[in-house]
ZAMITI-799494 format. One record per residue (C-alpha): x negated, y negated, z negated. Coordinates in steps of 0.05 Angstrom, whole numbers. Each point is the difference from the previous one (the first is absolute). Example, Ala and Ser with C-alpha at 12.3 -4.5 7.8 and 13.67 -1.06 7.14 Angstrom:
<x:-246, y:90, z:-156>
<x:-27, y:-69, z:13>
This chain:
<x:1058, y:-354, z:852>
<x:18, y:-36, z:-66>
<x:62, y:0, z:-14>
<x:66, y:17, z:27>
<x:4, y:9, z:85>
<x:30, y:-45, z:22>
<x:35, y:-3, z:78>
<x:-11, y:-52, z:53>
<x:72, y:-19, z:36>
<x:-34, y:-14, z:67>
<x:-75, y:27, z:-3>
<x:-45, y:-36, z:56>
<x:-15, y:40, z:57>
<x:-58, y:20, z:8>
<x:-42, y:-9, z:64>
<x:-56, y:10, z:29>
<x:-64, y:-54, z:-25>
<x:-8, y:-30, z:72>
<x:60, y:-2, z:46>
<x:-41, y:-31, z:56>
<x:-51, y:66, z:-1>
<x:58, y:58, z:0>
<x:36, y:-37, z:50>
<x:-65, y:3, z:49>
<x:-13, y:71, z:-26>
<x:76, y:11, z:24>
<x:-18, y:-34, z:71>
<x:-71, y:49, z:12>
<x:55, y:47, z:-40>
<x:41, y:-3, z:61>
<x:-29, y:-8, z:55>
<x:-44, y:62, z:-19>
<x:64, y:43, z:-21>
<x:42, y:-21, z:73>
<x:-66, y:5, z:54>
<x:2, y:76, z:-58>
<x:74, y:15, z:-7>
<x:0, y:47, z:67>
<x:-60, y:53, z:-21>
<x:-13, y:-7, z:-65>
<x:77, y:1, z:-26>
<x:29, y:70, z:23>
<x:-66, y:22, z:-14>
<x:9, y:-14, z:-77>
<x:71, y:17, z:6>
<x:-28, y:74, z:26>
<x:-46, y:-6, z:-46>
<x:38, y:-6, z:-62>
<x:53, y:54, z:22>
<x:-57, y:58, z:-1>
<x:-27, y:-30, z:-66>
<x:70, y:-14, z:-40>
<x:9, y:74, z:22>
<x:-68, y:30, z:-16>
<x:-26, y:53, z:-55>
<x:47, y:33, z:-47>
<x:64, y:-33, z:37>
<x:36, y:57, z:19>
<x:71, y:12, z:-16>
<x:38, y:-57, z:41>
<x:-56, y:-36, z:23>
<x:-6, y:64, z:37>
<x:67, y:-3, z:25>
<x:0, y:-68, z:25>
<x:-26, y:-20, z:81>
<x:-37, y:43, z:39>
<x:-3, y:54, z:-61>
<x:72, y:-2, z:25>
<x:13, y:63, z:25>
<x:28, y:-30, z:55>
<x:-57, y:-22, z:25>
<x:-49, y:55, z:40>
<x:-72, y:-18, z:25>
<x:23, y:-78, z:-11>
<x:51, y:1, z:49>
<x:63, y:-35, z:-6>
<x:-41, y:-56, z:-23>
<x:30, y:-38, z:-67>
<x:-12, y:-66, z:-35>
<x:28, y:-30, z:-51>
<x:33, y:-72, z:19>
<x:-59, y:-49, z:-28>
<x:27, y:-63, z:42>
<x:43, y:-25, z:-51>
<x:69, y:-9, z:17>
<x:40, y:28, z:-58>
<x:47, y:3, z:38>
<x:-23, y:61, z:38>
<x:-37, y:43, z:-66>
<x:28, y:56, z:-15>
<x:-28, y:24, z:-57>
<x:-39, y:-21, z:-52>
<x:-66, y:32, z:36>
<x:15, y:-61, z:56>
<x:0, y:-46, z:-49>
<x:-65, y:29, z:-36>
<x:-39, y:-4, z:70>
<x:27, y:-70, z:4>
<x:-31, y:-16, z:-68>
<x:-61, y:32, z:23>
<x:3, y:-41, z:58>
<x:-1, y:-76, z:-42>
<x:-37, y:13, z:-62>
<x:-84, y:0, z:9>
<x:-20, y:63, z:-25>
<x:-17, y:-22, z:-78>
<x:80, y:-14, z:-8>
<x:11, y:71, z:25>
<x:-49, y:41, z:-41>
<x:39, y:-39, z:-60>
<x:64, y:13, z:19>
<x:-18, y:92, z:19>
<x:-49, y:11, z:-31>
<x:1, y:46, z:-56>
<x:-45, y:12, z:-68>
<x:-72, y:54, z:18>
<x:7, y:53, z:40>
<x:88, y:-22, z:27>
<x:24, y:70, z:-25>
<x:49, y:-25, z:-55>
<x:25, y:-51, z:74>
<x:0, y:57, z:27>
<x:40, y:41, z:-35>
<x:65, y:-51, z:-12>
<x:3, y:17, z:74>
<x:-10, y:73, z:0>
<x:43, y:11, z:-49>
<x:64, y:-18, z:44>
<x:-18, y:47, z:52>
<x:3, y:51, z:-52>
<x:72, y:-6, z:11>
<x:44, y:26, z:49>
<x:80, y:-2, z:15>
<x:51, y:47, z:-1>
<x:60, y:-43, z:17>
<x:64, y:35, z:3>
<x:46, y:-10, z:59>
<x:64, y:-19, z:26>
<x:17, y:-37, z:-58>
<x:42, y:-77, z:14>
<x:-53, y:-42, z:1>
<x:37, y:-56, z:37>
<x:0, y:-60, z:-61>
<x:-68, y:-4, z:-30>
<x:-22, y:-36, z:-64>
<x:-70, y:-17, z:-19>
<x:8, y:-48, z:-53>
<x:-6, y:23, z:-73>
<x:-8, y:-39, z:-75>
<x:-55, y:-19, z:-42>
<x:3, y:-39, z:-62>
<x:75, y:16, z:5>
<x:-6, y:-47, z:58>
<x:5, y:18, z:78>
<x:-54, y:1, z:45>
<x:16, y:-3, z:65>
<x:-52, y:54, z:20>
<x:-44, y:50, z:-46>
<x:-60, y:-48, z:16>
<x:-33, y:-54, z:-45>
<x:-69, y:-37, z:21>
<x:-58, y:29, z:-47>
<x:-39, y:-46, z:-31>
<x:-68, y:-30, z:41>
<x:-56, y:-49, z:-12>
<x:-33, y:-47, z:37>
<x:58, y:2, z:56>
<x:-19, y:-66, z:26>
<x:-59, y:26, z:26>
<x:46, y:32, z:62>
<x:34, y:-50, z:-2>
<x:33, y:-83, z:-25>
<x:48, y:6, z:-59>
<x:0, y:71, z:14>
<x:15, y:20, z:-69>
<x:67, y:-47, z:3>
<x:14, y:33, z:69>
<x:2, y:71, z:-24>
<x:55, y:-23, z:-49>
<x:41, y:-39, z:57>
<x:-5, y:69, z:35>
<x:20, y:41, z:-59>
<x:64, y:-48, z:-15>
<x:15, y:-4, z:69>
<x:9, y:69, z:7>
<x:24, y:1, z:-89>
<x:-54, y:38, z:-19>
<x:-50, y:-14, z:-72>
<x:-68, y:-40, z:14>
<x:-50, y:17, z:-34>
<x:-50, y:-45, z:-13>
<x:-71, y:1, z:-29>
<x:-38, y:-35, z:-52>
<x:-46, y:1, z:53>
<x:35, y:-29, z:53>
<x:-10, y:-78, z:31>
<x:79, y:-33, z:-4>
<x:7, y:-27, z:-70>
<x:63, y:49, z:-36>
<x:51, y:-61, z:-2>
<x:-6, y:-11, z:71>
<x:10, y:67, z:25>
<x:45, y:12, z:-65>
<x:48, y:-64, z:38>
<x:23, y:38, z:65>
<x:68, y:13, z:2>
<x:24, y:62, z:-10>
<x:-62, y:37, z:-17>
<x:-11, y:51, z:-48>
<x:-63, y:-22, z:-29>
<x:-44, y:53, z:-43>
<x:-70, y:-21, z:-38>
<x:-55, y:41, z:7>
<x:-42, y:-2, z:-58>
<x:-75, y:5, z:1>
<x:-26, y:-6, z:-83>
<x:-70, y:-32, z:-6>
<x:-31, y:-53, z:-32>
<x:23, y:-38, z:-79>
<x:65, y:32, z:-23>
<x:35, y:-71, z:13>
<x:-6, y:9, z:80>
<x:42, y:54, z:0>
<x:50, y:-25, z:-46>
<x:0, y:-62, z:48>
<x:4, y:46, z:57>
<x:66, y:28, z:-35>
<x:20, y:-61, z:-12>
<x:11, y:-27, z:57>
<x:19, y:56, z:35>
<x:53, y:-7, z:-51>
<x:16, y:-72, z:19>
<x:-6, y:16, z:79>
<x:67, y:54, z:-14>
<x:-44, y:62, z:24>
<x:39, y:52, z:-6>
<x:-43, y:43, z:-17>
<x:-73, y:4, z:-30>
<x:-54, y:55, z:33>
<x:-59, y:24, z:-56>
<x:-43, y:21, z:55>
<x:-51, y:63, z:-37>
<x:-51, y:39, z:23>
<x:-41, y:-71, z:40>
<x:-43, y:-11, z:-76>
<x:-57, y:19, z:37>
<x:-3, y:-31, z:77>
<x:-13, y:64, z:46>
<x:-50, y:19, z:39>
<x:17, y:-30, z:69>
<x:-68, y:11, z:28>
<x:21, y:-23, z:83>
<x:19, y:-75, z:-32>
<x:-59, y:3, z:-31>
<x:-37, y:1, z:59>
<x:21, y:-64, z:32>
<x:-35, y:-33, z:-55>
<x:-60, y:-26, z:-29>
<x:-15, y:4, z:-76>
<x:26, y:-56, z:-5>
<x:67, y:22, z:17>
<x:3, y:-55, z:66>
<x:9, y:27, z:65>
<x:-66, y:26, z:36>
<x:-14, y:-31, z:68>
<x:33, y:48, z:48>
<x:65, y:-9, z:-34>
<x:5, y:-78, z:5>
<x:-18, y:12, z:78>
<x:48, y:51, z:10>
<x:58, y:-52, z:-49>
<x:-36, y:-52, z:58>
<x:22, y:49, z:46>
<x:76, y:-5, z:-20>
<x:20, y:-71, z:12>
<x:77, y:5, z:-2>
<x:-6, y:40, z:-68>
<x:-59, y:-63, z:-20>
<x:45, y:-51, z:16>
<x:57, y:23, z:-33>
<x:-29, y:34, z:-60>
<x:-63, y:-45, z:-29>
<x:0, y:-59, z:38>
<x:83, y:-14, z:-14>
<x:1, y:19, z:-75>
<x:-69, y:-5, z:-10>
<x:-33, y:68, z:-38>
<x:46, y:42, z:-39>
<x:14, y:-35, z:-67>
<x:29, y:65, z:-56>
<x:55, y:-51, z:-18>
<x:32, y:30, z:-70>
<x:-73, y:8, z:-37>
<x:-42, y:-36, z:24>
<x:20, y:-59, z:-37>
<x:-23, y:58, z:-72>
<x:-68, y:8, z:38>
<x:-67, y:-50, z:-26>
<x:-10, y:-62, z:39>
<x:-64, y:27, z:31>
<x:34, y:59, z:20>
<x:53, y:-20, z:38>
<x:-34, y:7, z:78>
<x:40, y:53, z:34>
<x:-65, y:54, z:-3>
<x:-6, y:-17, z:-71>
<x:76, y:-4, z:-29>
<x:3, y:81, z:26>
<x:-54, y:17, z:-34>
<x:12, y:-25, z:-64>
<x:70, y:33, z:-3>
<x:-21, y:56, z:17>
<x:-50, y:5, z:-58>
<x:49, y:-24, z:-43>
<x:43, y:54, z:6>
<x:27, y:32, z:-62>
<x:-30, y:66, z:-1>
<x:22, y:5, z:-77>
<x:86, y:8, z:40>
<x:25, y:55, z:-34>
<x:73, y:15, z:-26>
<x:2, y:-46, z:-50>
<x:-2, y:-46, z:46>
<x:49, y:15, z:38>
<x:56, y:-7, z:-78>
<x:-43, y:-77, z:-5>
<x:24, y:-14, z:65>
<x:67, y:44, z:-9>
<x:18, y:-50, z:-48>
<x:-16, y:-56, z:34>
<x:40, y:11, z:72>
<x:72, y:6, z:1>
<x:19, y:17, z:56>
<x:-18, y:67, z:42>
<x:-75, y:27, z:-24>
<x:-29, y:50, z:65>
<x:-62, y:31, z:-17>
<x:-41, y:9, z:60>
<x:-52, y:50, z:12>
<x:13, y:50, z:-35>
<x:-28, y:79, z:34>
<x:24, y:46, z:-37>
<x:76, y:30, z:-46>
<x:-31, y:-8, z:-61>
<x:-8, y:-66, z:-2>
<x:63, y:-17, z:38>
<x:35, y:33, z:-62>
<x:-41, y:-44, z:-48>
<x:27, y:-61, z:44>
<x:62, y:21, z:-10>
<x:-9, y:-4, z:-77>
<x:-40, y:-51, z:5>
<x:62, y:-37, z:15>
<x:-12, y:-31, z:76>
<x:62, y:5, z:58>
<x:-45, y:29, z:54>
<x:-63, y:31, z:27>
<x:-46, y:-4, z:66>
<x:-36, y:55, z:8>
<x:-54, y:-21, z:41>
<x:-80, y:6, z:2>
<x:0, y:-64, z:31>
<x:-9, y:8, z:76>
<x:-54, y:49, z:-6>
<x:-48, y:-65, z:-24>
<x:-11, y:24, z:-77>
<x:-19, y:75, z:-14>
<x:-20, y:34, z:52>
<x:32, y:74, z:0>
<x:50, y:-26, z:-31>
<x:69, y:38, z:19>
<x:46, y:-34, z:39>
<x:70, y:-26, z:-34>
<x:49, y:44, z:40>
<x:-52, y:60, z:-25>
<x:21, y:-17, z:-77>
<x:80, y:-16, z:22>
<x:37, y:72, z:-3>
<x:-35, y:10, z:-83>
<x:11, y:-78, z:-22>
<x:75, y:7, z:13>
<x:8, y:59, z:-28>
<x:-37, y:-32, z:-67>
<x:34, y:-55, z:-8>
<x:70, y:24, z:41>
<x:47, y:-57, z:18>
<x:-20, y:-44, z:-61>
<x:-45, y:-42, z:48>
<x:-10, y:-26, z:65>
<x:-58, y:23, z:33>
<x:-25, y:-33, z:57>
<x:-79, y:17, z:48>
<x:-36, y:-31, z:44>
<x:-59, y:23, z:47>
<x:5, y:14, z:66>
<x:72, y:-13, z:15>
<x:-1, y:-26, z:83>
<x:62, y:44, z:23>
<x:65, y:13, z:-10>
<x:-8, y:68, z:-9>
<x:-36, y:-18, z:-59>
<x:43, y:-33, z:-47>
<x:49, y:47, z:14>
<x:-47, y:63, z:-17>
<x:-26, y:-54, z:-66>
<x:80, y:-4, z:-27>
<x:21, y:72, z:19>
<x:-61, y:15, z:-41>
<x:35, y:-43, z:-53>
<x:-24, y:-66, z:7>
<x:53, y:-55, z:1>
<x:-55, y:-45, z:41>
<x:-59, y:-3, z:33>
<x:-39, y:-79, z:-4>
<x:-39, y:-14, z:67>
<x:-78, y:-32, z:-4>
<x:-31, y:18, z:66>
<x:65, y:4, z:49>
<x:19, y:-84, z:-28>
<x:-73, y:-23, z:3>
<x:1, y:24, z:75>
<x:70, y:-39, z:11>
<x:-24, y:-59, z:-27>
<x:-76, y:-1, z:32>
<x:42, y:17, z:57>
<x:45, y:-60, z:14>
<x:15, y:-29, z:-69>
<x:65, y:0, z:-33>
<x:27, y:25, z:65>
<x:-45, y:58, z:-14>
<x:15, y:23, z:-49>
<x:81, y:2, z:14>
<x:-25, y:45, z:69>
<x:-35, y:44, z:-46>
<x:55, y:-3, z:-45>
<x:50, y:13, z:48>
<x:-34, y:60, z:32>
<x:-5, y:35, z:-63>
<x:82, y:-10, z:-20>
<x:20, y:26, z:78>
<x:-53, y:59, z:-4>
<x:29, y:18, z:-69>
<x:72, y:-10, z:26>
<x:-6, y:41, z:66>
<x:-54, y:54, z:-55>
<x:65, y:7, z:-41>
<x:46, y:18, z:57>
<x:-44, y:41, z:32>
<x:-4, y:34, z:-79>
<x:66, y:14, z:1>
<x:-3, y:-51, z:-56>
<x:58, y:-54, z:0>
<x:-23, y:-36, z:-71>
<x:-78, y:-6, z:-46>
<x:51, y:23, z:-50>
<x:7, y:71, z:40>
<x:-86, y:3, z:7>
<x:-28, y:57, z:-43>
<x:-50, y:60, z:10>
<x:50, y:39, z:23>
<x:-28, y:-27, z:61>
<x:-67, y:10, z:2>
<x:-42, y:56, z:14>
<x:-82, y:-1, z:-28>
<x:-50, y:17, z:44>
<x:-51, y:51, z:-26>
<x:-68, y:-34, z:34>
<x:-17, y:-85, z:-1>
<x:23, y:-30, z:69>
<x:-72, y:12, z:21>
<x:3, y:65, z:1>
<x:64, y:13, z:30>
């Protein structure tokens, strides 16, 4: 890179080199897929459901489906809805099942997997399972309100969509779909540096509370250019992510790849067995592009996998509190620090002039055996008092998860995988369904808890169990 980075207003689509060859392969894949669907499809779904609940995943995972105490020796037989009919989905887990049926294995691994032993991934779920409710009774809950405020602006519910990257792998223009659904529901949407739709295009969505998540990588002028673009796009908040300067050791994802980083032949064949996904992603939009940063990547490294690995290698491992101070001086609106797991860092962030903190272990994808956001939330709230909004992410799948986080001191939660299950199941409509499910659960749970508004939630409504849910 020479000189100041340049941006392109309309990057050319990155289609496969040979459309004819791709169409031929797709036709073969469609034929094979149709012939194998009846036998292979359900087998694949059952295998993945077993694989993703194996090993260390206890807690909430142990309490799902066949592990429920309502099921004895496999009866009654229970199955999540994987038919693709969004209107009949009852839970976020139903949307997850549809996503599992639609996506090829390598995309599922990217969506679901964590680092190393996936202990942090499991902990995010188990932490919620350690808290039980003590609801008061005989409370008039005929009128309940789930709205709240953040940064002085109203939120229809205390949920925001977390920043996630490479979403075009799940649905065409998934970043736009996530943002549109957020705008529909009156909640913020955070867009990742590694997203696939340009921030300027997402920022044009009417009514959107647009947040931009910043990875600090490459020469300083790259960071400065991204901040300036986020400012020009009218983003309400800038989220600086910490704890991700070194890429997490995601072993299961690497097992799908050759030493070059490209997918192995097993994954490519599996992709051909998913013609609907293939037609709507690779053939419809070409290989995904990191549209917001690809122009800062050397020209000979701008192919999809090459650019991803180049950016990963350029992450600023010298990121420090001095960097945060410099960014604070550049950014005129709300500055949010993401990735803190500890009260001491939260107190330092308060003095550094940030406007909010997101407690996060990055969905269990970075340092394994990290505490969950919920683990450190009460102490962090005590450390910063009422001076700083606290948001948490990781493992939020239910309205009760939202209630527990708010009762322990959070101002709002961010959903990552829950929103991605929706977008992978049905684009904008799927995200809307995920948000609708969470809103309805939240409203119902407040009533059952004897609470009429978000403001009435507090730790007095919770009791912590003495043992992990997996050993209860």
